[in-house]
C-alpha positions in Angstrom: 224.4 87.0 143.5 227.4 86.8 141.2 228.1 83.4 141.9 224.1 82.9 141.3 224.5 84.6 137.7 227.3 82.6 137.2 225.7 79.2 138.0 222.6 80.1 135.6 225.4 81.1 133.0 226.3 77.8 133.3 223.6 76.0 133.1 222.0 78.2 130.6 224.5 78.9 128.2 226.9 75.8 128.9 228.6 75.7 126.1 230.6 79.7 126.6 231.2 78.7 130.1 232.5 75.4 128.9 234.9 77.3 126.9 235.5 79.9 128.9 236.5 77.0 131.7 238.6 75.0 129.3 240.8 78.2 128.2 241.4 78.8 132.5 242.3 75.3 132.1 244.8 75.2 130.0 246.2 78.1 131.6 246.9 76.9 134.5 247.8 73.5 132.5 250.5 76.0 130.4 251.8 77.5 133.7 252.5 74.1 135.8 254.5 73.2 133.0 256.8 76.2 132.5 257.3 75.8 136.4 258.5 71.7 136.1 260.3 72.9 132.7 262.5 75.4 135.3 262.8 72.8 137.6 264.7 70.3 134.4 262.2 68.6 133.1 261.5 68.8 129.7 259.1 70.1 127.7 257.3 67.2 127.0 257.8 65.5 130.0 256.6 68.6 132.0 253.3 68.6 130.1 252.4 65.3 130.8 253.9 65.5 134.3 250.9 68.4 134.7 248.5 66.8 132.8 248.9 64.2 135.5 249.1 66.9 138.5 246.0 68.0 137.6 243.7 65.7 135.7 242.6 65.7 132.2 240.5 68.0 131.0 236.8 66.1 131.7 238.1 65.4 135.1 238.5 68.8 135.5 235.1 70.3 133.8 233.2 67.7 136.3 235.0 69.1 139.2 234.4 72.9 138.2 230.7 71.6 138.1 230.9 70.2 141.1 232.3 73.2 143.0 229.4 75.7 140.8 226.5 74.0 141.6 226.0 72.8 138.4 225.9 69.0 138.3 222.8 68.1 139.4 221.1 69.9 136.3 223.6 68.9 133.8 222.8 65.0 135.0 219.4 66.2 134.7 220.1 67.4 130.9 221.4 64.5 130.5 219.0 62.2 131.7 216.0 64.1 129.7 217.8 63.8 126.8 218.4 60.4 127.3 215.0 59.9 128.6 213.3 61.9 125.6 215.4 59.1 123.1 214.4 56.1 124.9 210.8 57.1 124.6 211.3 58.6 121.4 212.3 54.7 120.1 209.4 53.1 121.5 206.6 55.3 120.0 203.3 52.6 120.2 204.4 52.5 124.2 204.9 56.5 124.3 201.4 57.4 122.6 199.8 54.8 124.5 201.0 56.1 127.5 200.8 59.7 126.9 197.3 59.8 125.9 196.0 57.1 128.7 197.5 59.6 131.3 196.5 62.7 129.6 192.6 61.7 129.2 193.1 61.5 133.3 194.8 64.7 133.3 192.4 66.1 131.5 189.1 65.6 132.7 190.8 66.0 136.3 191.8 70.0 135.3 188.7 70.8 133.7 186.4 69.7 136.8 188.5 71.3 138.8 188.2 74.5 137.0 184.5 73.7 137.1 184.8 73.6 141.0 186.8 76.4 141.2 184.7 78.9 139.2 181.3 78.0 141.3 182.8 76.8 144.7 186.1 78.4 145.3 186.6 82.0 143.3 185.2 85.0 145.6 181.6 85.8 144.5 181.8 89.4 143.6 180.7 90.4 147.2 182.5 92.1 149.8 183.3 89.8 153.0 180.9 87.1 151.1 181.0 85.2 154.7 179.1 88.3 156.3 176.3 88.1 154.1 173.6 85.7 154.4 169.8 85.0 153.3 166.8 84.4 155.9 164.9 81.3 156.0 162.0 80.8 154.1 163.4 82.6 150.6 160.6 84.1 147.9 157.9 84.1 150.7 158.3 87.4 152.7 155.8 90.4 151.9 156.9 93.9 152.0 155.4 94.6 155.3 157.1 91.4 156.8 160.1 93.5 155.6 160.0 96.2 156.8 158.9 95.3 160.2 161.5 92.7 160.6 164.8 95.3 159.7 164.2 97.5 162.5 164.3 94.6 164.3 167.7 93.1 163.7 170.4 95.0 165.5 172.8 91.8 165.0 172.9 93.2 161.1 174.8 96.0 159.8 172.0 96.2 156.8 169.1 94.1 155.6 167.4 94.2 152.4 165.0 92.6 150.3 165.3 91.1 146.7 162.7 89.1 144.2 163.3 88.4 140.2 160.8 89.5 137.2 161.4 89.2 133.6 161.6 93.1 131.9 161.2 94.1 128.9 163.6 96.1 127.5 163.1 98.3 123.8 166.2 100.0 122.2 165.8 101.5 118.9 167.4 98.0 117.3 164.8 95.6 119.4 162.8 94.8 122.2 164.1 91.8 124.9 163.3 89.6 127.8 166.0 90.7 130.1 165.9 88.6 133.9 165.8 91.8 136.3 166.4 91.7 139.6 163.7 93.8 142.1 165.3 94.9 145.5 165.1 97.4 148.4 167.1 100.3 148.4 169.8 98.8 151.1 170.7 95.5 148.0 173.8 97.2 146.9 175.0 98.1 150.9 174.5 94.5 151.9 176.7 93.9 148.9 179.3 95.9 149.4 179.0 96.2 145.8 180.3 100.0 143.9 179.1 100.5 140.3 181.3 100.7 137.1 179.5 104.2 136.3 177.1 106.0 138.1 175.6 105.2 141.2 173.7 102.4 143.2 170.0 103.0 144.5 169.4 106.1 147.1 167.2 106.2 150.1 163.9 106.0 149.0 164.4 104.8 145.6 161.8 101.4 146.8 159.3 104.3 148.2 155.8 105.9 146.5 156.4 108.5 144.5 159.7 108.3 144.1 161.6 108.4 140.2 161.5 105.3 138.1 165.0 104.2 137.9 167.5 101.3 136.9 171.0 99.8 137.0 172.4 98.1 134.3 174.5 95.3 133.6 177.6 95.2 131.9 176.7 93.0 129.3 173.5 95.0 128.5 175.6 98.3 128.5 177.4 96.9 126.1 175.8 95.1 123.7 172.0 96.6 123.9 174.0 100.4 124.3 177.4 100.2 123.0 179.3 101.4 126.2 177.9 104.3 125.5 180.2 106.4 128.1 177.2 108.9 128.5 174.6 106.3 129.5 173.9 107.9 132.7 170.8 110.1 133.4 169.6 108.8 130.4 165.9 107.6 129.7 165.5 104.5 128.3 162.1 102.3 127.6 161.8 99.2 130.4 158.9 97.4 130.8 157.1 99.8 128.6 157.3 102.6 130.7 160.3 106.0 130.5 163.5 105.4 133.4 166.5 106.9 134.1 169.7 104.9 133.9 171.3 105.3 137.6 174.1 103.1 137.1 176.4 100.2 135.2 177.9 97.9 137.5 181.0 96.2 136.6 181.9 93.6 134.3 182.5 90.6 137.1 179.7 91.7 139.4 176.5 89.5 139.5 173.6 88.9 141.6 171.7 87.0 142.7 173.0 84.8 139.6 174.7 85.7 136.3 171.4 85.6 134.2 169.9 88.9 136.0 170.6 92.0 133.5 169.7 94.6 135.7 168.4 95.9 138.7 165.2 98.0 139.8 163.9 99.2 143.1 161.3 97.5 144.6 157.7 99.4 144.9 157.2 98.9 148.9 154.1 100.8 149.1 152.3 99.8 152.2 148.6 101.4 150.7 149.0 97.8 148.4 147.9 94.6 148.5 150.9 93.5 147.4 152.8 95.0 150.1 150.3 93.2 152.3 149.4 90.2 151.2 151.9 89.0 148.7 154.8 87.0 149.9 158.1 86.7 147.1 160.7 88.4 148.5 163.9 87.2 149.7 165.8 88.6 152.6 169.4 89.2 152.8 171.4 90.9 155.4 174.9 91.4 156.3 175.8 90.5 159.7 178.0 92.6 162.0 181.6 92.3 162.7 181.9 92.1 166.2 178.8 89.9 166.0 179.0 86.4 167.4 176.9 83.5 166.6 175.1 83.2 170.1 173.7 87.0 169.6 173.3 86.5 166.4 170.7 83.1 167.1 169.0 84.7 169.7 168.4 87.8 167.3 166.8 85.6 165.0 164.4 83.9 167.8 163.7 87.1 168.9 162.2 88.0 165.5 160.4 85.2 164.9 158.8 85.4 168.1 157.4 88.5 167.4 156.2 87.5 163.8 154.2 85.2 165.0 152.4 87.2 167.3 151.5 90.1 164.4 151.4 87.5 161.6 149.1 84.2 161.1 150.8 82.0 159.5 149.4 78.8 157.4 151.8 75.7 158.5 153.6 75.7 155.2 154.8 78.8 155.7 155.7 79.6 159.7 158.0 81.9 159.5 157.6 81.9 163.7 159.5 78.5 163.8 163.1 77.6 163.4 164.1 81.1 162.0 167.6 80.5 160.7 169.8 82.5 157.7 172.4 80.9 155.2 175.7 81.7 154.2 175.5 83.2 150.5 177.3 80.9 148.5 176.1 78.1 150.0 172.6 79.7 149.1 173.2 80.4 145.5 175.1 77.5 144.5 175.0 75.0 147.1 173.1 72.6 145.3 175.9 72.0 143.2 178.3 71.0 145.7 177.2 67.3 145.6 177.2 66.7 141.8 180.9 68.3 141.1 181.8 66.5 144.3 180.6 63.1 142.2 181.9 64.3 138.9 185.3 65.4 140.5 185.9 61.9 142.6 185.1 60.0 139.3 187.5 61.7 137.2 189.8 61.3 140.0 189.4 57.7 140.0 190.5 57.6 136.2 193.7 59.5 136.9 194.3 56.8 139.4 193.5 54.2 137.1 195.8 55.9 134.3 198.7 56.0 136.8 198.9 52.8 137.6 197.9 51.2 134.3 201.0 53.3 132.7 202.9 52.0 135.7 202.3 48.8 134.6 203.1 49.3 131.1 206.7 50.8 132.2 207.2 47.5 134.6 206.6 45.3 131.1 209.1 47.5 129.7 211.7 47.2 132.5 211.8 43.7 132.1 212.8 44.3 129.2 215.4 46.8 130.1 217.5 44.4 132.1 220.1 44.3 129.6 220.7 47.5 129.4 220.6 48.3 132.9 222.7 45.6 133.5 225.4 46.9 131.3 224.9 50.4 133.0 225.5 49.0 136.3 228.6 47.2 134.7 229.9 50.6 133.9 229.2 52.0 137.3 225.6 53.2 137.7 224.4 52.8 141.3 221.1 51.8 142.1 220.2 55.5 142.7 221.4 56.8 139.4 219.5 53.8 137.7 216.3 54.9 140.0 217.0 58.8 138.9 216.9 58.1 135.6 213.6 55.7 135.6 211.5 58.7 137.0 213.0 61.2 135.1 211.9 59.2 132.2 208.5 59.1 134.1 208.1 62.2 134.8 208.9 63.7 131.3 206.2 61.4 130.5 204.0 62.9 132.6 204.8 66.5 131.7 203.8 65.6 127.7 200.7 63.8 128.9 200.5 67.1 131.1 200.7 68.8 128.2 198.1 67.0 126.0 195.6 66.7 129.1 195.7 70.5 129.3 195.0 70.8 125.2 191.9 68.3 126.2 191.3 70.5 128.9 190.9 73.5 126.9 189.0 71.8 123.6 186.4 70.1 125.5 186.2 72.5 128.4 182.9 74.4 126.2 181.3 70.9 125.9 181.9 70.2 129.3 180.1 73.1 130.5 177.3 72.8 128.3 176.5 68.8 129.5 176.5 70.1 133.4 172.7 70.7 135.1 173.8 74.2 135.5 171.1 76.7 135.4 170.9 80.5 135.7 173.4 81.4 133.9 176.7 80.0 136.0 178.1 79.0 133.2 178.9 82.8 132.3 181.2 82.8 135.2 183.2 79.6 134.4 186.2 79.9 132.3 189.7 78.8 131.6 192.3 80.7 133.0 196.5 80.8 134.2 195.6 78.3 137.6 195.0 75.6 134.3 198.5 75.7 133.5 199.5 75.0 137.4 196.7 72.1 137.9 197.9 70.5 134.4 201.6 70.8 135.9 201.0 69.4 139.3 199.0 66.4 138.0 201.6 65.7 135.7 204.5 65.8 138.4 202.1 64.2 140.8 201.5 61.6 137.9 204.8 61.1 137.2 206.4 60.2 140.2 203.2 58.3 140.5 204.0 55.7 138.0 207.6 55.4 138.7 207.2 53.8 141.9 206.7 50.6 140.9 209.9 50.4 138.4 212.2 52.3 141.1 211.3 50.0 143.8 212.6 47.0 141.4 215.6 49.1 140.5 216.5 50.2 144.3 215.9 46.6 144.8 218.1 44.9 142.6 215.9 43.2 139.9 216.5 45.3 137.0 219.8 46.1 137.5 221.5 42.7 138.7 220.3 40.7 135.2 222.2 38.9 133.4 223.6 40.7 130.8 221.7 40.7 127.7 219.4 38.0 128.7 215.6 37.9 129.5 214.5 35.6 132.7 211.8 33.3 131.3 208.9 33.1 134.2 209.4 36.3 136.2 209.7 36.6 139.4 206.8 36.4 141.9 207.2 39.1 143.8 206.9 40.7 140.3 203.9 38.9 139.4 202.3 40.0 142.6 202.8 43.3 142.2 201.3 42.8 138.8 198.0 41.1 139.8 198.1 44.1 142.8 197.8 46.8 139.9 195.4 44.9 138.0 193.1 44.5 141.1 192.8 47.9 141.5 192.2 48.8 138.2 189.1 46.6 138.4 187.9 47.4 141.9 187.6 51.3 140.6 186.5 50.2 137.3 183.7 48.6 139.2 182.8 51.4 141.5 182.6 53.6 138.1 180.3 51.1 136.2 177.8 50.7 139.5 177.2 54.5 139.8 176.7 54.9 135.9 174.2 51.4 136.1 172.1 52.9 139.0 171.9 56.1 137.2 170.7 54.3 134.1 167.8 52.5 136.0 167.0 56.2 138.1 166.6 57.9 134.9 164.8 54.8 133.5 162.2 54.9 136.0 161.6 58.9 136.1 160.9 58.9 132.0 158.0 56.3 133.1 157.1 58.8 136.2 153.3 60.1 135.7 153.2 63.7 135.2 149.4 64.3 134.6 150.4 65.6 130.9 151.4 64.6 127.5 154.4 66.3 126.4 153.9 65.0 122.5 154.1 67.8 120.6 153.3 70.7 122.5 155.3 74.2 122.2 155.6 76.8 124.7 156.3 80.1 124.4 156.6 83.0 127.1 155.0 86.2 125.5 155.0 89.2 127.5 153.1 93.1 126.7 154.5 96.2 128.2 152.4 97.5 131.0 153.2 101.0 130.6 152.1 101.4 127.3 149.2 99.1 126.6 145.8 99.6 128.9 144.7 96.5 130.5 142.2 95.9 127.7 144.6 96.2 125.0 146.7 93.6 126.0 143.3 91.7 127.0 142.4 92.0 123.2 146.5 90.9 122.3 146.3 87.7 124.0 142.6 87.3 122.6 143.5 87.4 119.1 147.6 85.4 119.6 145.8 82.6 120.1 142.8 82.9 118.1 145.4 83.5 114.7 147.7 80.5 116.6 145.6 78.4 115.9 145.2 78.8 111.9 149.3 77.1 112.3 149.6 74.2 110.1 148.8 70.9 112.3 148.1 72.7 115.4 145.3 71.2 117.0 145.1 73.3 120.0 146.7 76.6 121.8 145.7 77.5 125.1 147.3 80.3 127.8 148.6 79.4 131.5 150.1 82.0 133.9 153.1 79.3 134.9 154.1 76.6 132.8 153.6 73.0 134.5 156.8 71.3 135.6 159.1 74.0 134.9 158.0 77.4 136.7 156.6 76.5 140.1 155.5 80.0 141.9 152.0 81.3 142.0 150.5 79.7 145.7 149.2 80.9 148.9 146.6 79.5 151.5 143.1 79.1 150.5 139.6 78.5 152.6 136.8 75.8 151.6 133.4 76.9 152.5 132.9 73.3 154.0 136.1 73.1 156.0 135.7 76.6 158.9 138.2 74.6 161.1 140.4 75.0 158.5 141.1 78.8 159.5 144.2 81.0 160.3 147.4 78.7 160.5 145.4 75.5 159.8 144.8 77.1 156.4 145.9 74.8 153.4 148.3 76.0 151.0 147.6 75.2 147.1 149.2 76.5 143.3 146.8 78.9 141.6 147.2 78.4 137.7 145.2 80.6 135.9 144.5 79.2 132.0 142.1 79.8 128.9 139.8 77.1 127.7 141.9 75.3 125.5 145.0 75.0 127.8 143.8 71.2 129.0 144.0 70.1 125.7 146.7 71.5 124.5 148.6 70.2 127.4 146.7 66.7 127.3 145.7 67.0 130.6 143.2 64.6 131.4 139.8 65.5 133.4 138.3 63.1 135.4 135.3 64.0 137.1 133.0 67.3 135.8 133.9 69.5 133.2 137.1 71.8 132.5 136.5 75.6 131.4 134.2 77.3 128.3 134.0 80.4 126.4 131.1 81.3 128.6 133.3 81.1 131.6 133.9 85.0 131.7 134.6 87.7 134.0 130.6 88.6 134.1 130.1 84.5 135.0 129.8 83.2 138.2 133.4 82.5 139.2 134.3 78.8 138.9 137.3 76.7 139.8 138.6 72.8 139.2 141.2 71.3 141.5 144.2 68.5 141.2 143.0 65.3 142.3 145.6 66.0 145.2 143.1 68.8 146.5 139.9 67.0 146.1 141.4 64.0 148.1 142.6 66.0 151.0 139.4 68.0 151.2 136.6 65.7 150.4 138.5 62.7 150.6 135.7 59.3 148.6 133.8 62.0 148.2 132.9 64.9 145.0 134.1 67.8 144.6 131.8 69.2 142.3 129.6 71.6 143.5 132.0 72.5 146.6 133.3 75.9 147.3 136.7 77.6 147.7 138.3 80.7 148.0 141.5 82.7 148.4 142.7 82.8 151.8 145.3 85.7 152.1 143.3 88.5 152.0 141.4 88.8 148.7 138.1 87.9 149.6 136.7 87.8 146.2 133.9 85.1 147.1 133.4 82.0 146.5 134.1 79.7 143.4 132.3 76.7 143.0 134.3 73.3 141.9 133.3 72.4 138.3 135.7 69.9 137.6 138.9 68.0 138.7 142.1 67.3 136.3 144.6 64.7 136.8 147.5 65.1 139.2 150.1 67.7 136.9 153.8 68.2 137.7 154.1 71.7 139.2 157.8 72.0 140.0 159.8 68.9 139.1 158.6 65.6 138.2 159.2 63.3 141.6 157.8 63.5 144.6 154.2 64.2 145.7 152.0 66.7 143.4 150.6 69.8 145.6 147.0 70.9 146.0 146.6 72.9 142.7 143.7 74.8 142.2 142.8 76.1 138.2 140.8 79.2 137.8 139.1 80.7 134.5 141.6 83.0 133.0 139.3 85.7 132.2 138.3 85.3 136.2 141.1 87.2 137.4 143.6 87.2 134.5 142.9 89.1 132.2 144.3 92.0 131.1 147.9 90.5 132.1 151.5 91.6 130.4 152.7 88.2 131.1 151.5 84.8 129.4 152.9 81.2 128.7 151.0 79.8 124.9 151.2 76.5 124.5 150.1 74.4 121.3 149.5 71.5 120.3 150.4 70.1 117.1 151.2 67.0 114.6 154.4 67.9 113.5 157.8 68.8 115.3 156.9 71.3 117.5 160.2 73.0 117.4 159.0 73.8 113.7 157.0 76.3 114.8 159.5 78.5 116.4 159.4 81.1 113.8 156.4 82.0 113.0 155.6 82.1 116.4 158.3 85.1 117.1 156.8 86.4 113.5 153.3 86.1 114.7 153.7 87.9 118.1 155.5 90.8 116.8 153.6 91.2 113.7 150.3 91.3 115.6 152.4 94.7 117.8 156.0 95.5 117.9 156.0 96.3 121.4 155.2 92.4 122.5 158.6 90.2 123.5 159.3 86.7 123.1 161.1 85.2 125.8 161.7 81.2 126.4 160.9 79.1 123.7 160.7 75.3 124.2 159.2 72.3 123.6 157.4 70.1 126.8 159.5 67.4 126.2 162.7 69.6 126.5 161.3 71.0 129.8 160.7 67.4 131.0 164.8 66.4 130.1 165.4 69.8 131.6 163.6 68.5 135.0 166.1 65.0 134.7 169.2 66.9 134.3 170.8 66.2 137.3 170.5 62.4 136.9 171.0 62.3 133.0 173.9 64.2 132.7 175.4 62.2 135.7 174.6 59.2 133.8 175.9 60.8 130.8 179.5 61.4 132.4 179.8 58.5 134.9 178.6 55.9 131.8 181.6 57.8 130.2 184.2 57.2 133.1 183.0 53.8 133.3 183.5 53.0 129.6 186.8 54.6 130.0 187.5 52.6 133.4 186.4 49.4 131.5 188.7 50.1 128.8 191.7 51.0 131.0 190.8 47.7 133.3 190.8 45.6 130.3 194.4 47.4 128.9 195.3 46.1 132.4 194.4 43.1 132.3 195.4 42.1 128.8 199.0 43.7 129.5 199.4 41.5 133.4 198.8 38.3 130.8 200.7 39.2 127.7 203.6 40.2 129.5 203.5 36.5 131.5 202.9 34.2 128.0 206.0 36.2 126.7 208.0 35.4 129.4 206.7 31.7 129.4 206.9 31.2 126.1 209.8 29.1 125.9 208.4 26.8 128.9 205.2 26.6 126.6 206.7 25.6 123.8 208.4 22.7 125.4 204.7 21.7 127.0 203.6 21.4 123.7 206.1 20.1 122.7 205.7 17.3 124.8 202.3 16.7 124.0 200.1 19.4 126.4 196.9 20.3 125.0 196.5 23.9 123.2 193.0 24.0 124.7 195.0 22.7 128.3 196.8 25.5 128.1 194.3 28.4 127.1 192.7 27.2 130.0 195.3 27.5 132.4 196.4 31.3 131.2 192.7 33.1 130.9 192.5 31.1 134.7 195.3 32.6 135.8 194.5 36.1 134.1 191.1 35.7 135.7 192.1 35.9 139.4 193.0 39.2 140.2 190.0 40.2 137.5 187.8 38.4 140.2 189.4 39.6 143.6 189.1 43.1 141.8 185.5 42.8 141.0 184.9 41.2 145.0 187.0 44.4 146.6 185.4 46.7 143.8 181.4 45.5 144.8 182.1 45.9 148.5 183.5 49.3 147.9 180.3 50.1 146.1 177.8 48.9 149.2 180.2 52.0 151.1 180.2 54.6 148.5 176.7 54.5 146.1 175.3 56.2 149.1 176.7 59.7 147.9 174.5 59.2 144.8 171.4 58.6 147.1 170.7 62.4 146.4 170.3 61.9 142.3 168.4 58.5 142.4 164.7 58.2 142.1 163.1 54.4 142.6 166.4 52.8 143.1 168.2 52.0 146.2 171.9 52.8 146.4 172.3 49.5 147.1 170.4 47.9 144.3 171.4 44.5 143.9 170.7 44.9 139.7 173.0 47.7 139.4 175.5 46.4 141.1 175.6 42.7 139.4 175.5 44.0 136.5 178.3 46.2 136.8 180.5 43.2 138.4 179.4 41.5 135.2 180.6 43.8 132.7 184.1 43.7 134.3 184.0 39.8 134.4 183.4 39.7 130.5 185.7 42.3 129.8 188.4 40.7 132.0 187.9 37.7 130.3 188.0 38.9 126.9 191.4 40.3 127.7 192.7 37.3 129.3 191.7 35.6 125.8 193.4 37.7 123.4 196.9 36.5 124.5 195.5 33.0 126.0 194.7 32.1 122.2 198.2 33.6 121.0 199.5 31.4 123.8 197.8 28.1 122.7 198.7 28.5 119.0 202.3 28.8 119.6 204.9 26.5 117.8 206.8 24.2 119.4 209.7 25.2 117.2 209.5 28.9 117.0 209.3 29.5 120.6 212.6 27.5 121.1 214.3 28.7 118.1 213.7 32.3 119.4 215.6 31.4 122.6 
């Protein structure tokens, strides 16, 4: 330990240590001098002989450093100081190299932080690998859940949950929060413990139980000021007094971070929802000693029993292919492909940055031949020179790493906002100490990579043995080949990035031309919710009547309607239907259709075209004959080329309320996303089944900017009744853009990376051609003096510079053909091997390379012979 401490002192407190060693050396010198004087030598002769025997002070200090093991650190510090002076003397090179590397390091660090937060950081669930979700999510009925959980011996516990919107009333405001409703077993399955209070108790999800709620940490802090005595208090949730049972820790979320509260399900066997409404997700914790074979056997057995007890339509047949999905895969599985593509793209940028800086270092190393030759003549070996080059490169990498981490830190929020993250997943992302570690590792790796090329030349003696103070004129063939290979690799990677960007550009263009069945221009969608407990059904119905009527008076508004689920965005609300003239479509053969309740003006507000018959009218009230409107898919599948008007359809899920007469057919409207075949959809009048509900989406058609109505709509909703709350407010155009979020944002990032790659490729081409022109400056001067045409020199330089560009483009197109299939899941209407996209990428790089070679080539063609020869 004393030795270690002594070495640390020698490194960290070098001057103090060297003073101590010098004093000790002077003591030994004095003692040796006295000894020699006793042997008969004079004082001067004894002092001289003692110095010869012991060696000079500097030599003795060096021996002491070697003995103490500090020589390595001394040389390293010396190399760092010298490397810093070298970089400081070339500010332009240093700034360009640092910024180039920093862009690659910063982008990689920021994206790695996202990947770590979403895919690597543990979920707030105990032993998450044991928790799984069941097949057919959001389709299980309460009755099926109770049936299944008693027949799953492979599981320690099983729970059911779903998500709703809940109005939470406080003294300051009423807000709409996303809430998970779950069976009492949920927190046992998750292994989650509360920060305050307790989680659900047995029986909380059964009839007659007290109404309770568990709050998230954010709601507890923001709405209730972190009140430590909140447990047991009554709050107004969903318009009804509700007891606060517990508060979850800050880091807990389930199933997604945007869920702000948890309430028990109402599993009442006497209710129709318990028997008929398939809206639940089943989640379970697998037993620790259960094998995969036992698990699969249990699932197959459950599937068989479900088929024996229920008649399922083909779309929702739970008796077939029973399976489970690991919880992490279920929650964030869709993000793996896009994050993988982006991380791969930014990794390419980092590699290109390293290649570019390595090429710049090679150019600089040629200008340091005189320096290296002088140091060799003074006794430095190749290894010592190579270590100096490595130290300079690592210093350059560390500087770039520091700048890159700063870039990642400042741009992280923008990156997260630009990613297609939903359900509040951005809330779990943050930067922490791992950013510094990642940046340090990337800096050291990058610094080592960029040192390889010049170190290779040093170790082969190409730099250290040049003529002292004289530059070579043409450069060796090996040197030119190394430069060219670096440029080829840069252009190759640039083509791969550019081809992906062009594929996504064409995809977005195709998506924008997809027929969604409505006109999004000038449409504002507003989610409005009413409390079910403090308002009767009649009061709620009257509220929405007044809301629609008064909203029509807004300036520029031409139509206002209500719909239960917004097209493209909301999905949901579907079930089997009966068709009167197709009695054979019964039981498991019953077709499935989406159900939409609309007011008479909703079709006009959304710009949905009626292609046959009529839409709904104000006379289609609850006491009028039941009518329905179907979409084109429904009409075509059920009646082919025959007219759908006058046909009769009805619910097929047990709610047998008679037959609805089809009075119209509307254009197919995208239901859940904008791609893929539009499913069957059935529309019914608002007053014939949806009147008196607590929730609606109000759609307004206006000739003005729809977002300009947001404030007025919010004020109107609260003005009519203060108990009403406004949820999501967005334009229909933004809804469509959100439906294209993945390709839009992937296009943005790949386009940005592609542009950066093209710029890096241009810099690389420019560097190698400029280097060649500079080395051949005197040769070109002589050739011009002997009568060579400048245009001929221009063609020669451009032709030589374009050779690695052409090779890189060719190799890049081949690699793109093999790798663009990774983008297949994000493409629409475009094949991964689309020749237009690949051709555009190749052409872009050829043009960029040609431009990069043209600048030094034109400079070479304008060289004056006398100036070139005088410089030599």
